[in-house]
N, C-alpha and C positions, 0 to 999 in steps of 0.2 A: 854804568853809574852816571847820574845827571851832573853837567857841566855848568858851570855859573859864569856870567861876569864878573871881573875883578872889582870890587869897592874902592878899592884903593888906586889913584891913577898913576901913570907911569909920564915921563918928561914929554914923551912924544905924543902923548894923548891930547886929542884935538887941537892942537896946535894951532891949526888952520882953520876952525870951526867957524871963525867969523867971515871966511871966505865964501861959505856957504849960504846961499840967497834965504833970508827968512821967507815964511809961509812956504817953503819949497817943502815936497815930500823928503827930501834927505834932512832938513835943519828937524822937522817935526818927529822923524823916526830917532833922530839924536837925541833929542829931549823927551820922549814919551812912547821908544819901543817898550820897556820893561812895563809901562803900563798898559799898553795895548796886547799885549803877549807875554803876560806874567811867568814867571817860569812853574809856577804852581799849575797853569795849566797842560802841562808835557810832562810831568813827575810821572806818569803814567806808564810813559814809555821808556822806562828806564828800571834798572835793579836797583836796590836799595842801595844808600850810601855806603861807601867803602867796598863795593863788588865791583870789580873790574876797574876799566882807565875812565875817566871823565870824558865825556863827551862836548861836542862846540857847545857852547852857549845857546840854549833854546831861544829867548829873545833876539838874539842875534842873528841866528837860521830863520828865525819867521820875517824878520826885518830884510835879511838877502831874498828871501822866496816872493816878498810884496814886493820888493824892488822889480825882481825877474820878471815877474808878469807883467808890469807896469810898462816896462822897457822893450819886452818882448825879447829877452836874450835866451841864449842855447846855455847850457849847461856851463861850457867851456869860457862863452863871454863872460858869462857872470862870475865866474870863478876870478879871470883875470880884471874885472872891475874891481872886485874887492879886494885885489891885489893892488892894482896900479892907479886907479879913479880917487883923488882924493877925500871927494862928496861922498862917494861909497865908504871910506873909511870913518869917516864922521858920521854916517846916518846910522852904522853898525856899532861904531865906539871901539872899532881899532885903532892902534899906537899907526903910526904912519910907516914904520918898519916892518909890519905885521906882514909875514909872509902869504896870508891867505890860507885856503884849503884846495884839496885836490876836487876837480867837477863831479867825482863819483860821490863825494859828501852829498850832493843834492839827491841823488836819488836814491841815496841810504833815506834821507830824512824823506821824500816823497814818501819812499815806499811803508817806511814805518809809522807815518801819519795815516796813510790810507789804511793799513792792515788795522789800526786802533780801533774803538769802539766809537772815537767822532774823529771822523776820516776828515773831516771839514772844519777842523777848530780852527786856522785862521780866517775862514770868512766867517764863522760863528763870533769872533774875535769883533772884529769889526760891525756885524750887525747889533752885538752890545753896545758900541761907542754911538753907532746910527741912534740907537735906541734909547738910548741916555742923555741925546743932545733934544731929542722930543722934535726933530725937525718935521717928521711925519704927522706930527698931533695933529688932529683937525683937518688932514688932509684926504678927501675922500674919493680922489682918482687912481685909476691905474690905466694906465695905456700899455696894452701887449704888443708883440711883434716877434719876427724870428728873422732868422739870414742864414745863409750855407758859408761854413768854414770849411775849407778845402783841406783834405787828408793830407798824412804825411808821407803817404807811400804812392806810386805810381801803379796806375789803372792797368790791369794787364789783361790781354786778351785770353780767347778760351783755351789753346794750345798752351800759355805760360801756365796759366792757371793748372790747367791737369798736370802738365808735370811737375812745376812746384808742390802740389799738394801729395802727387806720390811721394816726392823727395823726402815731404814733410812726414808721412807716415814712416818711410823708414828711418828717420831720426827718432823720433818720438814713440815709437811700438817696439817693444822689444822681440827681437826675431823675425823685425818683418822684412829686413834688410835682405836675408837669404830668401824669403819666401816671393818678394819681390823679382830677384835674379831669376826663380825659378819658373815664375806664372808669367813675367812681363816679356814680350817680344815687340812691341812695336817702337822701341827705343830702349837705349842704354841710359838709364838714369844715373848713374854715376859719372858721367860727361858732362861739364859744365854747358851750359848755354842751351841754345832751341837746338830741337834736331836739324839737320841739314837735310832739305828737300831743295827742288824747285820750288820757290812758292809763287811764282807767277802761273803755275800749270794747275788750274782747278781739281783735276782728276789726284793730283799728287795732293793735293791740301786735304781733300776728301779721306785718301786713302790713310792718311797722317791721323787724322781725327778719329775715324774708325778705329785704327790701332790702338790711340791712347784711350781712348771710352772703353775698348774692350780690356785693355790692361787694367783700367780704374776699378772695372766691374770686378775683375777676377782678384786683384786683391782685396776688396771689400769684400766678397763672396769667402775668400779663405781666412781673412781674420775676424770676422764680424761674429763667431762665436765663442770668441776671448772674453776673459772675465778682464778688463783695462782700467788701469789710471784714468782720472780727469783729462789730462794731458793727450794722453794715448788716445783715447776714446774721442776727445774732441778732435784732433789730426784725422781719425778714421772717418767720422760724422762728415767734416769738410770737405774729404776726399770724395765721399757717397753725393753731398750737395754738388760740386763742382760740376761731377760726372752726369747729373742729369740737367742740370738748370740752361745749359746753353746748346744741347745737342736736340736734335729730331732724327726719327730713321729718316734713310736717304730713300730718295724718289723709288717705288717702288718694292719698299722694304717695310716688314712689320718691326723691325729691330731685333727681331730673331734669329737673322741671318748675320749679323755683326755688322752691318753696314751702317754708317751714322755721318751727318753730316750737320754743320751750323744750324741752328735753327736760324728761322727767318724772320724771327721775334727777340723780344728781349725780355727777360721773366722780369716781373713784378719786383721782387725782391731780390734781386740778382748782385751777388757779391762779387765784387769787383777786382779783388785782390787777395791773395791768401797771405800775406804780409799782415794785413789787417782785416778782418774777413767782418769786422762791424761796418765800415765805409760800404756806402751806396751811391745809386746815383740818384739824382734829381732834376727836375727841371723848374725853372723861374717860368719858363714859358715853351709852349709846342719848338722855339728855336733856342732857344737856349739852355742846353744840359748843364748841370753842375754835378761835381764828385765830391763827395767828404762826408760832413754832419750836419744836422741843423741845431743852431742855438739860438734858445727861446728866451724871450727877456718879460718881465712885466715891471714898470716903472711908474713914480708918481711924475706927472708932467707938467707938474710946477717946480719941484727944486731939481729933477732930473737924477732922485735918488732910485738905485735901480731896489726894487724890494724881490725880486725872484729870479731865479735863472735855471735852466735844464737844459743840457746837451743831450741830443738824441740821434738817434741813426735818420737820414735825411729820408727814410721811403718808411711808408706802411701808415696805416689811420691811427693807430695809437700814438705816431710819435708827430702827428700832424698840428699847426699852431692851435685850432681848436681843442684838440686833445691833451695839450699840456695848459692850455690857458684855462681849462676847468681844472687841472692839477693846482695851478696857481690859486683859481678861486676858492680851491678847498682850504689850500694852504691857510689863506687871510682870517678865515672862521677857525683857526686851530687855538690853543693855549697861548694866552697873554705871557710874555716872556719867555717862551718855549726857542730855542735858534731853530728858524728854517719853517715855525708855524707862524703864522699870523704877521710874516714879513717880517722885516728889520727894524719896523716901528715900536711902539710902546705897546703894540697888542688893541689898541683900542678900538679896531676894524672887527674885532670880532661881536657881530652883534649890530653891527650898523650899517648901515646902507653904504656901498661904494658905487660910483660910477664904473664900468670898464668899458673902455676906449678899445676899438680895433677897426681894422679894414674890411674888405668883403670877402677877403679870406676867411675871417673870424664869425660872417654873419651867419653860422649854421643853427639850425633846429635845435642842436643836442646843445652847445653853447649858450642859447638863448635861455633853453630851457632849464641849464644848469644855475643861471644867474638870476631868473625868475625865481626861481625854489629859495634861493639864498637871499632872498629878500633885496636883492641889488638893483641896480639899473644900467642896462645894455642900451650902451651908445655905440653900437657895429653898423656900418656901414651894408646896407642889404645887397647880397649878390643881386646883379642886373638879370632880370628873366628874359629865356629865349624861346620864341614863340617856334611850333614847327613848320610855320608858314610865315614869309616874310611879311609883316606888316598885320600879322594875322592876331586870332587870339591866344594869351597867355593865361597861365594857372589863374592869375588872378580875376578872370572875367567867367571864370565858374564858380558859383555859388555852393557852398560847402555847410550842410546844416549838421553838425558834431553831434548833437544831443540826437537825432533821428539816424545820422550815420548814412546819409545820400550827399549827392554832386549833383547840381543842376547846370547843364550846359547854355552857353548865349540863346538856344534856338529853343531852349524850354523843355530838354527831355532829362530825367531825372532816374538815375541809376542808384543802387544802393553800393556801399565801401564794403569792400572786402575785409576779409580776416586780416589780410597785411596791408589793408588800405591802399587797395587799388579800384579806380573807376573802370570799369570800362564799357564803353558807347556802344563798339560793334555793329548791329547791325541797322541800328535807328542812324547812325552818318549815311546810310546807301542815301537817303533819298533825300536829306536835309540841303537845305538851300543855302547854309551858312558852310557846307564842306570846304569847299574851297578857300577859305579863309582860316581855318581851323585844324585841318590835316592833310597830310600826302599820302596816310596810311591805305592800304588797300582793307584792312579788318577793322577800320577805324580808329577813334581818338580812344588811348587810354590814357589817363590819371595816375601816377604814383605819390601818395602824398605822404609828407612825413609825418611822423607821430604829435610833433609841436607845429604842425602847419598852420595852428591861429595865431603863435606867436610869431611867425613869417610872415604870415598876413598882415597883421598888426602892423610889423615893424615898417614893411615896404610902403602900407598907407601913412604910417606915421613920418615917414622921413618926406615923401613927397609933400605931406601937408604942412609940414612947420620949418619954416626957414630959420628957427630957435636951434632946435635938434641938431639942422645940419651947421650950424656957426657954431655951437658947440663942439662939434667934432672937429671943424676944421681950425680952431681955437686949439685943441689939446692934443689930438691924436698925431699929429705930425711929431710934436716934441718927442715923443719916443723913438724917432729915427736918428737924433741926435744919440741918444745912449746906445744903440744898436752900431753908431757907424764910430763911437769909443771902442766899444767890445770888437770889433774888427778890422779896424785898421790901427795903423801905428805910423804916424810922420809920412800921412799921405799914401802909405800903400796898404795892400790888403794883407793882412795876417795869414800864416797857415801853420795848422796845429802840427804841434811838435811830438804828439805820443800818438800809441796804436792804441786803440780801443777804446769803448764810450767810459766807462770808468774811470780811467785816467784823463781823456780828455773833458770829460764833466768836471771832476777836480780842478783841471785846468782854468775854466771856465768861472767854477767859482771864486779862486784866488783873483781871477782878474777883474769882476765885478767889485770885490771886497777891497780891491786897490784903487778902481777907478771912483767907488763911494768913499773912499778915504780922501781921495783928490778933490772929491767934489766939496766935502767936507770943510778941508782946506780953505777952499776957497771962499766960504763963508765964514773964516775966521774961529776954525775950532780952537779948544784951548781947555786946557785943566786947570779948573779953580777949585779949591775946597774940597778935592777929592771927587770932582765932578766932571762929565763932559759938558762942557756949554758953546756957543755958537754967539758970533758977533752981530750976525744978520737974522 
């Protein structure tokens, strides 16, 4: 049954409210939490009145969850703040002698909301506030960027993952523990910790890896034909994945003799922990490797309001910045007034031109094509071209006839484009006087053109020719980095995610951006007048 805040005051209610700074998040929630997070928005989470015990008030817990992500508190730190911190008591409307709640209540509320039909209702409520203020009305710029957030678990090596995955199968799959004891000989998986071997001996390590991989394959073979529930099937699939991603046949082996070694390469979409299978490796540069998730943002560069957000795995093309930016683009064209569609503004972006700003990582042909097809303007810094020969010819030195489907090189040789848009000059390069400036390949120069090559060429030419375009980019694009910094840091330190899995961390990101947007609006004089949200500036 849903619980509600008391309408009648108590002696110690807000007795020190005057000590909370005006204009702060605490003061705002003290005055307006019930208007931002009305009880009616949470009625679907509970049984009808009179059935069961009353819950904690929804308006109070929504305010608590908002303050939690804003201050980057753990559940225990949040419960302690609600019990001991006067500012929190004022913000959530609790008496000074209120004992607070158990940290597990926060887990209950997050899980209850996540399983509902509206899993991001706190974010949606703040979107509605942003929309009503009209702060984005007439704003026709969106800047996109992304950052890596560290995951909540330790990265595991191959041996640890194999052992942990087998133990997980033993826990999750009915009858698997007995099967593992029967078919596995490489290690006693009931014993905690890593296997005890001479870790400085390469031969001992290879023998252990071979034994663990063979045990994993034996377990998968023994259990693969069973009809398993989702958790058990996921545990078995994870074991099969871990057993194959990091190993290769030993030297002189084809794998059939059971001899394996740790692969001399890293899998492109490698699972880095069996505790959090969604966490991934990624690289900011060849030298800087990061582990975790990628947080994507779109923001209005003039107001700093975050208009859309998404947290994804850190690897794979569909989780790249340009791919997610295309989703933000599609959402801006959504139905006005729909949470999550058309951004948190007033829906005025639908059918109107927006300018999209992004660094060279976003200057792909696919994203440019999506922006062009939507009738918007791309202010994306082009990726620099690399010539096969230093100081030689780049792809822009070749003339492409899109209608005829041909490509002409700087020496005047013309070849047709293949069905996959590849131009092969081949034998024409053998006696070409410009070959030393064009290619070092023995088979001659080959060009692979993107389907939107015309947009890419026009973008590079426009960028080089127009100082106005470059100035527009430099004026507005860097502003999104402030939003990125607000999301990814707190009081000078880099945030680390507190949850496991993409879904839970994405929900955290949405609550985090909602709290930041609300704080941003408070700085602009957010107020409630005549039943509507207004801004002073």
